FIGUZA-211448 format. One line per 10 residues: number of its first residue (from 0); for each residue x, y, z of C-alpha. Coordinates in Angstrom, 1 decimal, always signed. Layout:
BEGIN
NUM) X Y Z | ...
END
This chain:
BEGIN
0) +59.7 -26.0 +52.0 | +56.1 -27.4 +52.7 | +54.1 -26.5 +56.0 | +50.6 -27.5 +57.3 | +47.7 -25.1 +55.5 | +47.0 -21.7 +57.0 | +43.6 -20.3 +57.4 | +43.3 -18.7 +54.4 | +40.4 -16.4 +55.9 | +42.7 -14.9 +58.4
10) +43.2 -11.4 +58.4 | +47.0 -12.1 +58.9 | +47.5 -14.9 +56.0 | +49.5 -13.6 +53.1 | +48.6 -15.6 +50.4 | +50.4 -13.7 +47.2 | +47.0 -15.4 +44.9 | +44.8 -12.5 +47.0 | +46.7 -9.6 +45.6 | +45.1 -7.3 +48.1
20) +45.3 -3.6 +48.2 | +43.6 -2.5 +51.1 | +44.9 +1.1 +50.6 | +42.7 +2.4 +48.2 | +41.6 +6.3 +47.6 | +38.9 +8.0 +50.0 | +35.9 +6.8 +48.1 | +36.6 +3.5 +47.6 | +34.5 +0.4 +49.1 | +36.5 -1.3 +51.7
30) +36.6 -5.3 +51.8 | +37.1 -6.8 +54.9 | +38.5 -10.5 +54.1 | +37.9 -13.1 +56.5 | +34.1 -12.9 +56.9 | +33.1 -15.0 +53.5 | +33.4 -18.1 +52.5 | +31.7 -18.0 +49.3 | +30.8 -14.6 +47.3 | +26.6 -15.0 +46.1
40) +24.2 -13.2 +44.6 | +21.8 -11.4 +46.8 | +18.6 -13.1 +45.0 | +16.1 -11.0 +46.9 | +17.5 -7.9 +46.1 | +17.8 -8.7 +42.4 | +14.8 -9.6 +42.2 | +13.3 -6.1 +43.5 | +12.2 -4.1 +40.6 | +11.3 -1.3 +42.4
50) +14.6 -0.2 +42.9 | +16.7 +1.6 +40.4 | +20.3 +2.8 +41.0 | +23.3 +4.8 +39.4 | +26.9 +3.7 +39.0 | +27.7 +5.5 +42.3 | +25.6 +3.2 +44.5 | +26.6 -0.2 +45.7 | +24.3 -2.1 +43.6 | +24.6 -2.4 +39.7
60) +22.6 -0.3 +37.6 | +22.1 -3.3 +35.3 | +19.3 -5.7 +36.3 | +20.7 -8.2 +34.3 | +24.1 -7.9 +35.8 | +22.6 -7.7 +39.6 | +20.8 -10.9 +38.9 | +23.5 -13.1 +38.3 | +26.8 -11.5 +39.5 | +27.8 -10.7 +43.6
70) +28.1 -7.2 +44.7 | +30.5 -8.4 +47.4 | +33.9 -10.0 +47.7 | +36.4 -11.4 +50.2 | +40.1 -10.5 +48.6 | +41.0 -13.4 +51.1 | +39.0 -16.5 +49.5 | +42.2 -18.7 +47.9 | +42.7 -18.8 +44.0 | +45.9 -19.5 +43.3
80) +45.7 -23.3 +44.2 | +47.2 -26.1 +43.0 | +43.9 -27.8 +42.1 | +42.8 -24.7 +40.5 | +45.9 -24.8 +37.9 | +45.8 -28.7 +37.7 | +42.2 -28.6 +36.2 | +42.6 -25.4 +34.3 | +45.8 -26.8 +32.6 | +44.1 -30.3 +32.1
90) +40.8 -29.0 +30.5 | +43.3 -26.6 +28.2 | +44.7 -29.6 +26.8 | +41.8 -31.9 +26.6 | +39.8 -29.3 +25.4 | +41.6 -27.8 +22.9 | +43.1 -31.0 +21.6 | +39.7 -32.9 +21.0 | +38.0 -29.7 +19.5 | +41.1 -29.2 +17.2
100) +40.5 -33.0 +16.3 | +37.2 -33.3 +15.5 | +37.5 -29.9 +13.8 | +39.1 -31.5 +10.5 | +36.0 -34.2 +11.0 | +32.9 -33.9 +9.0 | +30.7 -33.9 +10.6 | +32.1 -32.6 +13.7 | +31.5 -32.2 +17.3 | +32.3 -29.2 +19.3
110) +33.0 -29.0 +23.3 | +31.5 -25.6 +24.8 | +32.8 -24.2 +27.2 | +29.6 -24.4 +29.4 | +30.4 -28.0 +29.4 | +34.1 -27.8 +30.6 | +32.5 -25.5 +33.3 | +30.2 -27.7 +34.5 | +32.5 -30.9 +34.3 | +35.0 -28.6 +36.2
120) +32.5 -28.3 +39.1 | +32.8 -31.9 +40.3 | +36.2 -31.8 +39.5 | +37.1 -29.0 +41.8 | +35.3 -30.5 +44.7 | +37.3 -34.0 +44.6 | +40.4 -32.2 +44.4 | +39.5 -30.2 +47.1 | +38.9 -33.6 +49.3 | +41.5 -35.4 +48.2
130) +44.7 -33.1 +48.0 | +46.5 -32.8 +51.8 | +45.9 -29.5 +52.9 | +49.4 -27.9 +52.7 | +50.9 -24.1 +51.8 | +54.3 -24.4 +50.4 | +56.4 -21.7 +51.1 | +58.1 -19.6 +48.3 | +60.8 -17.5 +49.9 | +60.4 -13.7 +48.1
140) +57.2 -15.0 +46.1 | +54.9 -15.5 +49.2 | +52.8 -18.5 +50.1 | +51.3 -20.9 +47.7 | +48.2 -23.1 +48.6 | +48.4 -26.5 +47.2 | +44.9 -27.5 +48.6 | +44.0 -24.5 +51.2 | +40.5 -26.2 +52.3 | +38.0 -28.4 +51.6
150) +35.6 -25.8 +49.6 | +35.8 -25.5 +46.1 | +35.0 -21.9 +45.8 | +33.5 -20.2 +42.8 | +37.1 -17.6 +42.0 | +38.5 -21.0 +41.5 | +35.9 -22.3 +39.3 | +35.8 -19.0 +37.5 | +39.8 -18.7 +36.5 | +39.3 -22.2 +35.3
160) +36.4 -21.1 +33.1 | +38.5 -18.4 +31.8 | +41.5 -21.3 +30.9 | +39.3 -22.9 +29.3 | +37.4 -20.5 +27.2 | +41.0 -19.6 +25.8 | +41.0 -23.3 +24.1 | +37.5 -24.7 +24.0 | +35.2 -21.0 +23.9 | +37.1 -19.7 +20.9
170) +37.6 -23.5 +19.3 | +40.1 -24.5 +17.5 | +42.7 -21.8 +16.5 | +42.0 -20.3 +13.1 | +45.8 -20.1 +12.0 | +45.3 -24.0 +12.2 | +43.5 -24.1 +9.1 | +45.9 -22.0 +7.5 | +48.3 -25.4 +8.0 | +45.8 -27.9 +6.6
180) +45.4 -25.5 +3.7 | +48.7 -24.7 +2.9 | +50.3 -28.4 +3.9 | +47.5 -30.6 +2.1 | +45.7 -28.4 -0.7 | +49.1 -26.2 -1.7 | +51.7 -28.7 -1.0 | +53.6 -25.9 +0.8 | +56.3 -27.3 +2.9 | +55.0 -26.6 +6.7
190) +58.1 -26.5 +9.1 | +57.7 -27.1 +13.0 | +58.8 -23.3 +13.4 | +56.6 -21.8 +11.2 | +53.4 -23.5 +12.6 | +54.1 -23.1 +16.2 | +55.0 -19.3 +15.6 | +52.1 -18.7 +13.4 | +49.5 -19.9 +16.0 | +51.1 -18.4 +18.9
200) +51.4 -14.8 +17.3 | +48.0 -14.9 +16.4 | +46.5 -16.1 +20.0 | +49.1 -13.9 +21.7 | +48.6 -11.0 +19.4 | +44.5 -11.0 +20.6 | +45.5 -11.2 +24.0 | +48.4 -8.2 +24.0 | +45.4 -6.0 +22.3 | +42.6 -7.0 +24.4
210) +45.1 -6.4 +27.4 | +45.3 -2.6 +26.3 | +41.9 -2.6 +25.8 | +41.1 -3.5 +29.1 | +40.0 +0.0 +30.3 | +37.4 +0.6 +27.6 | +36.4 -3.4 +27.3 | +36.2 -4.3 +30.8 | +36.2 -2.1 +33.3 | +33.1 +0.6 +32.3
220) +30.1 -0.8 +33.8 | +27.7 +0.0 +30.7 | +30.0 -2.6 +28.8 | +27.9 -5.2 +30.3 | +29.4 -8.6 +27.8 | +26.0 -10.2 +27.8 | +27.7 -13.6 +26.7 | +29.3 -13.6 +30.0 | +26.1 -13.2 +32.3 | +25.5 -17.3 +31.7
230) +28.4 -18.3 +32.5 | +28.3 -16.1 +35.7 | +25.0 -17.8 +36.4 | +25.5 -21.0 +36.5 | +28.7 -20.5 +38.5 | +26.8 -18.7 +41.0 | +24.4 -21.3 +41.0 | +26.7 -24.0 +41.2 | +28.4 -22.3 +44.9 | +25.4 -20.6 +46.0
240) +22.1 -21.7 +47.8 | +20.3 -18.2 +48.1 | +16.5 -18.7 +47.1 | +13.8 -15.9 +46.9 | +10.2 -16.2 +45.6 | +10.2 -14.8 +42.3 | +6.2 -14.3 +40.9 | +5.1 -17.2 +43.0 | +8.0 -19.7 +41.5 | +9.9 -21.2 +44.6
250) +12.5 -23.8 +43.0 | +15.8 -22.9 +43.3 | +18.2 -22.0 +40.7 | +20.0 -25.0 +40.9 | +17.1 -27.5 +40.8 | +15.6 -25.1 +37.4 | +19.0 -25.2 +35.4 | +19.1 -29.4 +36.4 | +15.4 -29.8 +35.1 | +15.6 -27.8 +32.0
260) +19.6 -29.0 +31.2 | +18.1 -32.8 +31.3 | +14.8 -31.5 +29.3 | +17.4 -29.9 +26.7 | +19.4 -33.0 +26.9 | +16.5 -35.7 +26.1 | +14.7 -33.8 +23.6 | +17.8 -32.9 +21.5 | +17.7 -36.4 +20.4 | +14.5 -36.0 +18.7
270) +15.5 -33.1 +16.3 | +19.5 -34.3 +16.3 | +18.2 -37.9 +15.4 | +15.1 -39.4 +15.9 | +12.7 -36.9 +13.6 | +15.3 -34.2 +12.0 | +12.3 -33.1 +10.1 | +11.7 -31.1 +13.6 | +14.5 -29.2 +13.0 | +14.0 -28.5 +9.1
280) +10.0 -27.9 +10.4 | +9.5 -26.6 +6.5 | +5.9 -28.3 +6.5 | +4.6 -26.2 +3.6 | +7.7 -27.6 +1.3 | +6.3 -30.9 +2.2 | +3.0 -30.2 +0.7 | +5.0 -28.8 -2.4 | +8.2 -30.2 -2.7 | +9.1 -29.4 -6.0
290) +7.3 -25.8 -6.8 | +10.3 -23.6 -7.4 | +9.0 -20.5 -5.3 | +7.4 -21.7 -2.3 | +11.0 -23.4 -1.6 | +12.9 -21.0 -2.0 | +10.4 -18.5 +0.1 | +9.7 -21.1 +2.6 | +12.5 -23.5 +2.8 | +15.1 -23.6 +5.6
300) +18.6 -24.9 +3.7 | +18.6 -22.6 +0.6 | +15.2 -20.9 +0.6 | +14.8 -17.5 +3.0 | +13.1 -19.3 +5.7 | +10.0 -17.5 +6.2 | +8.6 -19.1 +8.9 | +9.8 -18.6 +12.7 | +8.8 -22.4 +13.9 | +11.5 -24.7 +14.0
310) +11.4 -27.3 +17.2 | +15.7 -27.4 +17.4 | +17.5 -25.3 +20.2 | +20.5 -25.1 +17.9 | +18.7 -23.7 +14.9 | +17.4 -21.0 +17.6 | +21.0 -20.0 +19.0 | +22.6 -21.3 +15.7 | +24.0 -17.4 +15.6 | +24.1 -16.4 +19.6
320) +21.8 -16.9 +22.5 | +18.7 -15.4 +22.0 | +18.2 -15.3 +25.9 | +21.4 -12.9 +25.9 | +21.2 -10.3 +24.0 | +19.1 -7.2 +25.0 | +15.6 -6.8 +22.9 | +16.3 -3.4 +21.3 | +19.9 -5.2 +19.7 | +17.5 -8.5 +18.6
330) +14.9 -6.1 +17.0 | +17.9 -4.0 +14.8 | +19.2 -7.5 +13.6 | +16.1 -8.6 +12.7 | +15.4 -5.6 +11.1 | +18.2 -5.8 +9.0 | +17.7 -9.4 +7.7 | +14.0 -8.9 +7.3 | +15.1 -5.7 +4.8 | +18.2 -6.9 +3.1
340) +17.4 -10.9 +3.0 | +13.6 -10.8 +2.7 | +13.2 -7.6 +0.5 | +16.5 -6.9 -1.3 | +17.9 -10.2 -2.3 | +14.6 -11.7 -3.2 | +14.6 -8.5 -5.8 | +17.9 -9.6 -6.7 | +17.4 -13.2 -7.4 | +14.0 -13.0 -8.9
350) +15.0 -10.5 -11.7 | +18.6 -12.7 -12.4 | +20.7 -9.9 -11.5 | +24.2 -11.2 -11.8 | +23.1 -14.2 -12.8 | +22.0 -15.0 -9.8 | +18.6 -17.1 -11.0 | +21.0 -19.7 -12.4 | +22.5 -20.3 -8.6 | +20.9 -21.8 -5.3
360) +19.4 -18.9 -3.3 | +20.7 -19.2 +0.2 | +24.0 -20.6 -0.4 | +27.9 -20.3 +0.5 | +29.6 -22.1 -2.2 | +31.4 -20.3 -5.4 | +30.1 -21.1 -8.5 | +31.1 -21.9 -12.3 | +29.2 -20.5 -15.1 | +28.3 -24.0 -15.9
370) +26.3 -24.1 -12.6 | +28.2 -26.5 -10.4 | +30.9 -25.6 -7.8 | +33.9 -23.8 -8.6 | +36.6 -26.1 -9.2 | +40.3 -23.9 -8.3 | +41.9 -26.7 -9.2 | +41.2 -25.7 -13.1 | +42.8 -22.6 -12.4 | +46.0 -23.6 -11.3
380) +49.4 -24.8 -12.1 | +51.0 -28.5 -10.9 | +52.9 -25.7 -8.3 | +49.6 -23.7 -7.3 | +50.3 -21.1 -9.0 | +47.5 -19.2 -11.0 | +47.4 -19.8 -14.5 | +45.7 -17.3 -16.8 | +44.9 -19.1 -19.7 | +43.0 -22.0 -17.7
390) +41.3 -19.2 -15.7 | +39.8 -17.7 -19.6 | +38.9 -21.3 -20.8 | +37.2 -22.2 -17.4 | +35.1 -19.7 -16.1 | +34.9 -16.4 -13.6 | +33.3 -17.4 -10.3 | +30.0 -16.4 -9.5 | +28.1 -15.9 -5.6 | +24.9 -16.6 -5.4
400) +21.9 -13.4 -4.4 | +22.7 -13.7 -0.6 | +26.4 -14.6 -0.7 | +27.0 -11.4 -2.6 | +24.9 -9.3 -1.2 | +26.1 -10.2 +2.4 | +29.2 -8.7 +1.2 | +27.6 -5.5 +0.4 | +26.4 -5.2 +3.9 | +29.9 -6.4 +5.4
410) +31.3 -3.5 +3.7 | +28.8 -1.2 +5.2 | +29.6 -2.7 +8.1 | +33.1 -2.2 +8.3 | +32.3 +1.5 +8.1 | +29.3 +1.9 +10.1 | +30.8 +0.8 +13.0 | +33.9 +2.9 +13.5 | +31.4 +6.2 +12.4 | +28.6 +4.7 +15.0
420) +31.0 +4.1 +18.0 | +32.7 +7.6 +17.4 | +29.3 +9.3 +17.1 | +27.5 +7.3 +20.1 | +30.9 +6.6 +22.2 | +33.3 +8.9 +21.8 | +32.9 +10.9 +24.7 | +32.9 +7.6 +26.9 | +36.3 +6.7 +24.9 | +37.5 +10.4 +26.1
430) +36.6 +9.9 +29.6 | +38.4 +6.5 +30.0 | +41.3 +8.4 +28.1 | +41.7 +11.1 +30.8 | +41.0 +8.9 +33.7 | +37.2 +10.8 +34.5 | +35.1 +7.4 +34.0 | +32.6 +6.5 +37.0 | +33.4 +3.3 +38.6 | +30.0 +1.0 +39.3
440) +30.2 -1.2 +42.3 | +32.6 -4.1 +40.6 | +35.1 -1.4 +39.6 | +35.2 -0.2 +43.3 | +35.4 -3.9 +44.5 | +37.9 -4.6 +42.0 | +40.3 -1.9 +43.8 | +41.5 -4.1 +46.1 | +43.7 -6.1 +43.5 | +46.8 -4.8 +42.0
450) +46.0 -3.8 +38.4 | +47.8 -5.7 +35.6 | +50.1 -3.1 +34.5 | +49.6 -2.1 +30.5 | +53.3 -2.4 +29.5 | +52.7 -6.3 +30.5 | +50.3 -6.2 +27.5 | +52.6 -3.8 +25.3 | +55.7 -5.7 +26.0 | +54.2 -9.0 +25.0
460) +52.5 -7.1 +21.7 | +55.7 -6.1 +20.5 | +57.7 -9.1 +21.0 | +54.9 -10.8 +19.4 | +55.0 -8.3 +16.4 | +58.7 -8.8 +15.8 | +58.5 -12.8 +16.3 | +56.0 -12.7 +13.6 | +58.4 -10.4 +11.1 | +60.8 -13.0 +11.9
470) +58.2 -15.8 +10.7 | +57.6 -14.1 +7.5 | +60.8 -13.4 +6.6 | +62.8 -16.6 +7.4 | +60.2 -18.9 +6.0 | +59.8 -17.2 +3.0 | +55.7 -16.3 +3.4 | +55.7 -13.9 +0.7 | +54.5 -10.7 +3.0 | +56.7 -8.1 +3.2
480) +57.3 -6.5 +6.7 | +55.3 -3.2 +5.9 | +52.1 -6.1 +5.4 | +52.4 -7.0 +8.8 | +52.2 -3.5 +10.2 | +49.3 -2.6 +7.7 | +47.4 -6.2 +8.7 | +47.8 -5.4 +12.6 | +46.9 -2.1 +12.0 | +43.4 -3.0 +10.8
490) +43.0 -5.1 +14.5 | +44.5 -1.4 +16.3 | +41.9 +0.3 +14.7 | +39.0 -2.1 +15.0 | +39.7 -4.0 +18.4 | +37.8 -1.2 +20.8 | +35.1 -0.5 +18.4 | +33.8 -3.9 +17.7 | +34.0 -5.1 +21.5 | +32.1 -2.1 +22.3
500) +29.0 -3.7 +20.2 | +29.5 -7.4 +21.0 | +30.1 -5.9 +24.7 | +26.5 -4.3 +24.4 | +24.4 -6.5 +22.3 | +26.3 -10.1 +22.6 | +26.3 -9.8 +18.4 | +29.8 -9.8 +16.8 | +30.6 -7.2 +14.8 | +34.1 -8.5 +13.6
510) +33.6 -8.6 +9.7 | +37.5 -7.7 +8.9 | +37.7 -11.1 +7.0 | +36.2 -9.5 +4.3 | +38.2 -6.2 +4.7 | +41.6 -8.4 +5.2 | +40.6 -10.4 +2.2 | +39.9 -7.2 -0.3 | +43.0 -5.4 +0.7 | +45.3 -8.2 +0.7
520) +43.8 -9.6 -2.3 | +44.5 -6.4 -4.3 | +48.2 -6.1 -2.4 | +49.1 -9.9 -2.3 | +47.9 -10.7 -5.7 | +49.5 -14.1 -6.9 | +50.9 -15.1 -3.5 | +48.2 -17.4 -1.3 | +50.5 -17.9 +1.5 | +51.0 -14.0 +2.0
530) +46.9 -13.6 +1.3 | +46.4 -16.1 +4.5 | +48.5 -15.0 +6.6 | +47.4 -11.3 +6.2 | +44.0 -12.5 +6.9 | +44.4 -14.3 +9.7 | +46.6 -11.3 +11.2 | +43.8 -8.7 +10.9 | +41.0 -11.1 +11.3 | +42.3 -13.8 +14.4
540) +43.8 -10.9 +16.5 | +40.5 -9.3 +16.7 | +38.6 -12.4 +16.9 | +41.4 -13.7 +20.0 | +40.8 -10.7 +21.7 | +37.4 -10.4 +21.6 | +37.1 -13.8 +23.7 | +39.9 -12.4 +25.7 | +38.5 -9.5 +26.7 | +35.1 -10.7 +27.4
550) +36.8 -13.6 +29.9 | +38.7 -10.7 +31.7 | +35.2 -9.5 +32.3 | +34.4 -12.9 +33.8 | +37.1 -12.4 +36.4 | +36.3 -8.6 +36.6 | +32.6 -9.5 +37.9 | +33.7 -12.6 +40.1 | +36.5 -10.4 +41.6 | +39.5 -12.5 +40.7
560) +43.0 -10.5 +40.9 | +43.5 -9.0 +37.6 | +47.2 -10.5 +37.8 | +46.3 -13.7 +38.3 | +43.8 -13.8 +35.1 | +46.6 -12.5 +33.2 | +48.7 -15.4 +34.8 | +45.9 -18.1 +33.8 | +45.1 -16.4 +30.1 | +48.9 -16.4 +29.3
570) +49.4 -19.6 +30.3 | +46.5 -21.3 +28.7 | +47.2 -19.9 +25.3 | +50.6 -20.9 +25.4 | +49.5 -24.7 +26.2 | +46.3 -24.7 +23.7 | +48.3 -23.1 +21.2 | +51.2 -26.1 +21.8 | +48.7 -28.7 +22.0 | +46.3 -27.5 +19.0
580) +49.9 -27.6 +16.8 | +50.7 -31.0 +17.9 | +47.3 -32.1 +17.3 | +47.3 -31.1 +13.8 | +50.7 -31.8 +12.5 | +50.3 -35.6 +13.8 | +47.2 -36.0 +12.0 | +48.2 -34.2 +8.7 | +51.6 -36.7 +8.9 | +49.4 -39.9 +10.2
590) +46.2 -40.1 +9.0 | +45.9 -41.6 +5.4 | +43.8 -39.4 +2.9 | +43.3 -37.0 +5.5 | +42.0 -33.6 +3.7 | +40.5 -35.7 +1.0 | +36.8 -35.5 +0.0 | +36.6 -39.8 +0.4 | +38.7 -39.9 +3.1 | +37.0 -43.0 +4.5
600) +36.3 -41.9 +8.5 | +35.2 -38.1 +7.4 | +38.5 -36.2 +8.0 | +37.5 -34.2 +4.8 | +39.7 -30.7 +6.6 | +36.1 -28.6 +5.7 | +37.9 -25.6 +7.5 | +41.1 -25.9 +5.8 | +39.2 -26.6 +2.2 | +37.2 -23.3 +2.8
610) +40.1 -21.4 +3.6 | +42.0 -23.0 +0.3 | +39.2 -22.2 -2.0 | +39.1 -18.6 -0.2 | +42.1 -18.2 -0.8 | +42.1 -19.1 -5.0 | +39.2 -16.9 -5.4 | +40.8 -13.8 -2.8 | +44.5 -14.3 -3.4 | +44.9 -15.6 -7.0
620) +41.8 -14.5 -8.8 | +41.5 -11.2 -6.8 | +39.2 -9.0 -5.6 | +39.9 -6.4 -8.6 | +38.0 -9.1 -11.0 | +35.3 -9.1 -9.0 | +34.6 -5.9 -7.5 | +36.9 -3.2 -10.0 | +34.5 -0.7 -11.5 | +33.4 -2.6 -14.5
630) +32.8 -5.9 -12.8 | +30.2 -8.0 -11.8 | +29.9 -7.0 -8.4 | +31.5 -3.7 -8.6 | +27.5 -1.8 -7.4 | +28.4 -3.3 -3.8 | +31.6 -0.9 -3.5 | +28.9 +1.5 -2.6 | +27.7 +0.4 +0.3 | +31.3 +1.6 +1.9
640) +30.1 +5.1 +2.0 | +26.3 +3.8 +2.6 | +27.3 +2.4 +5.9 | +29.8 +5.4 +6.7 | +27.1 +7.9 +5.9 | +23.5 +6.5 +7.3 | +25.2 +6.5 +11.1 | +25.4 +10.5 +10.4 | +21.8 +10.9 +9.2 | +20.3 +9.2 +12.3
650) +22.7 +10.7 +14.9 | +22.0 +14.1 +13.3 | +18.0 +13.5 +13.0 | +18.1 +12.4 +17.1 | +20.2 +15.5 +18.0 | +18.0 +17.8 +16.2 | +14.6 +15.9 +17.2 | +15.5 +14.5 +20.4 | +13.1 +11.2 +19.5 | +14.1 +7.9 +21.0
660) +13.4 +6.0 +17.9 | +16.8 +8.0 +15.7 | +18.7 +7.0 +19.2 | +17.4 +3.2 +19.2 | +18.5 +2.5 +15.4 | +21.7 +0.4 +15.3 | +23.3 +0.5 +12.0 | +26.4 -1.9 +12.8 | +23.7 -4.3 +14.2 | +21.5 -3.8 +11.2
670) +24.6 -4.3 +8.9 | +26.7 -7.0 +10.6 | +23.8 -9.0 +12.8 | +23.2 -10.7 +9.5 | +27.1 -12.3 +9.2 | +25.7 -15.6 +9.3 | +23.6 -15.5 +6.0 | +24.7 -17.8 +4.2 | +25.0 -20.5 +5.7 | +22.0 -18.8 +7.9
680) +18.7 -18.3 +6.6 | +15.7 -16.9 +7.7 | +14.5 -19.5 +10.2 | +17.6 -18.8 +12.8 | +17.0 -15.2 +12.4 | +12.8 -15.3 +13.1 | +13.3 -17.5 +15.9 | +16.1 -16.2 +17.4 | +13.9 -12.9 +17.4 | +10.9 -14.3 +18.3
690) +12.7 -16.5 +21.4 | +14.3 -13.0 +22.6 | +11.3 -11.0 +22.2 | +9.0 -13.2 +24.5 | +11.8 -13.4 +26.7 | +13.4 -10.3 +27.1 | +10.6 -8.0 +26.6 | +7.7 -9.7 +27.3 | +8.7 -11.4 +30.5 | +11.3 -8.6 +31.3
700) +8.5 -6.5 +31.7 | +5.5 -8.6 +33.2 | +7.4 -11.1 +35.0 | +10.8 -9.0 +36.3 | +11.1 -11.4 +39.5 | +11.0 -14.4 +37.3 | +13.2 -13.4 +34.1 | +16.0 -11.7 +37.1 | +15.8 -15.3 +38.5 | +15.9 -17.5 +35.9
710) +16.6 -16.2 +32.3 | +20.1 -16.6 +32.6 | +20.0 -19.8 +34.2 | +17.8 -21.0 +31.7 | +20.2 -20.0 +29.0 | +23.0 -22.1 +30.2 | +20.4 -25.1 +30.9 | +19.6 -25.2 +27.1 | +23.4 -24.9 +25.7 | +24.6 -26.9 +28.3
720) +22.2 -29.7 +27.5 | +21.9 -29.3 +23.9 | +25.7 -29.8 +23.7 | +25.7 -32.5 +26.3 | +23.6 -34.6 +23.9 | +25.2 -33.7 +20.8 | +28.4 -34.7 +22.3 | +26.6 -38.2 +23.4 | +25.0 -38.5 +19.9 | +28.3 -38.2 +18.2
730) +30.6 -39.9 +20.0 | +28.2 -43.2 +20.8 | +26.4 -43.4 +17.7 | +27.7 -41.2 +14.7 | +31.5 -41.7 +15.5 | +31.0 -45.4 +15.6 | +29.2 -45.4 +12.3 | +26.1 -45.9 +13.3 | +22.8 -43.7 +12.5 | +19.1 -43.9 +13.4
740) +16.5 -45.7 +9.9 | +16.2 -43.7 +7.7 | +12.4 -42.9 +7.6 | +10.1 -39.9 +6.7 | +10.8 -37.9 +9.4 | +14.8 -37.9 +8.5 | +14.5 -37.6 +4.6 | +11.3 -35.2 +4.1 | +13.1 -31.8 +4.6 | +15.5 -33.6 +1.8
750) +13.8 -34.6 -1.0 | +12.4 -30.8 -1.7 | +13.5 -28.6 -3.7 | +14.6 -26.6 -1.0 | +17.1 -29.2 -0.1 | +18.2 -30.1 -3.3 | +19.0 -26.3 -3.8 | +17.1 -25.8 -7.1 | +17.8 -22.6 -8.9 | +14.9 -20.5 -10.3
760) +15.9 -20.8 -13.6 | +17.1 -23.5 -15.3 | +20.2 -23.6 -17.8 | +20.3 -22.1 -20.8 | +20.5 -25.0 -23.8 | +23.8 -23.9 -24.6 | +25.2 -24.9 -20.9 | +26.2 -22.3 -19.7 | +25.4 -18.9 -18.4 | +27.1 -15.5 -18.2
770) +29.3 -13.4 -20.9 | +30.5 -15.3 -24.0 | +33.8 -17.1 -24.0 | +36.9 -15.2 -23.7 | +35.6 -12.0 -22.7 | +36.4 -12.5 -18.9 | +40.2 -11.5 -17.9
END
């Protein structure tokens, strides 16, 4: 029955979305509902650099958190409203559908979560003004606000953002690439039940492990999740008008955001369309376009990129937004890149180790002995199975210097993450297990809300494991039941360590794709579908879980009840997964020539093609032919023990000497920070590190008040403006078939040895390199 809207802020209003739990233990922060229309950041307090706080104080001990996260709360602010669900579910369907649709196209476009967050604001304000002020009486479930008031608040906005991030923030579900590879490249029959179960189980398993990791990845104050802070900055900016003078700057955060976003929007038309050479600003290569050495050193496409100069924000923020990671993390990442890719890789390349001199220096492709892209169809039977005879006639696979070496650093990252987290964070993990960890102001404020019981996530995980087992058995995937448990053992071990690293640094420590390819390739060789499913269960569960945990932290920061966050994420996962399965299935069945390299509208399935090629290399050819003792890349296996040992060395030196330099060395970041190489090159790391140093080191120390007030809102503005500009360029110009006229500024960077990917050495006169015919098996 409908009734006129009650005052949601009245002390006696029992709106069930508030999940109030006022009977907390002594020492809890007491929250008196009914006094706040909005929760705001105390900007004047945040920019005060004269005060240091610990976890027992009423302020966060971390200045970056104080800058953008409110330290007050009102549990009676309505969140579980019809307008919130309408916008959240709509954005899930539209965002996941659009992103998934264009993920099958090259070039593509991706709607980022900040864009959805920005667009949600006027939608919320509009619905708050047009929906009737009613509250539904749901009996035992309490009362549900259709529209409690005319004010769209920050908590509703935060939950809409959390729901949008499930499908927009992570992009198209990785499991949909298996559908593309299986149906269009292997010609497997993909039944609807298999498609739905595959996508749902991968995403909900990630949700389950994220919830089980909540005490370690969300509640601790030290796990800041820098990636969340720009989201918080935009939310608090849109919903607050608080202001304070910061190093003489009086402009409000909102006005600053609008100016910076507009500037980024306009500017990106130049490097993104009008003068693309500003993006690939390799001016030295333009002077000597055919000098191989110059192009291999300074080139930004297939060269080392030894230059920090680019005028394209998408190049600078290619890996992550440089304004978000702490400076010590950026130093570790860049140091690793310099050591491995500006010193080690050139040494490998210019000595022609592994025949890399005949291939482009920085390239993510797999090559044959003729110097061409590896044609996997040359070694397959008509039914998609491996043909040993054809393989021996054709070629073993070869990797470029950087691509081969990055597997070594990935091996080291896999072991160093576990050892590093155990050594440096083991006591914190143990304190959480015993329940003796300290709670900061935000965790104490969250005691006003009922927690989501751990068994919700445990039950969900068990059910999804059962469904996964049923899927592989019913649909003859070729993956045995023990393979399912082995695949899920990997995220069980790595979820917390990878989450801690990313939660502290905003650097993705998930290199489990390499580990899963390695294990799956050895155990299930000759079964491509089994290998693809094994890999997605191992890798995607952690990848999805990290995003779920990050958004749980967003709810934690903005005081959205954990049970409501659970409901929002669960609903968004179901809606997003079903939407993506539907969109993918429709496209694969109805678009003429889809996934073919010459598809007229560009729907070539680039991700599905990559998964297909990877499954052939790792699942059919197998890692034994590449990495077993005596094989060409077997020496890289030493990185496994190096990654496990070297963190122990620096930890021991710190314990013996007490010197901070040893504590500052973070080996997982050194090894894993280069995970995007290739296709990322030196410019993506040098420019990223330079911008990070300027803002998070120099400005932080010299202009703390300015940095506190504007740094994170600038990060959001640059990302949002650039993304909006990219969307406009794509939909208004490129997708309809238009383009900017070809001129020197749009071709100069292509017409070089760097753009052509010219290798260091010419092909031998016999027309191929490597061992003699018939000597590989």
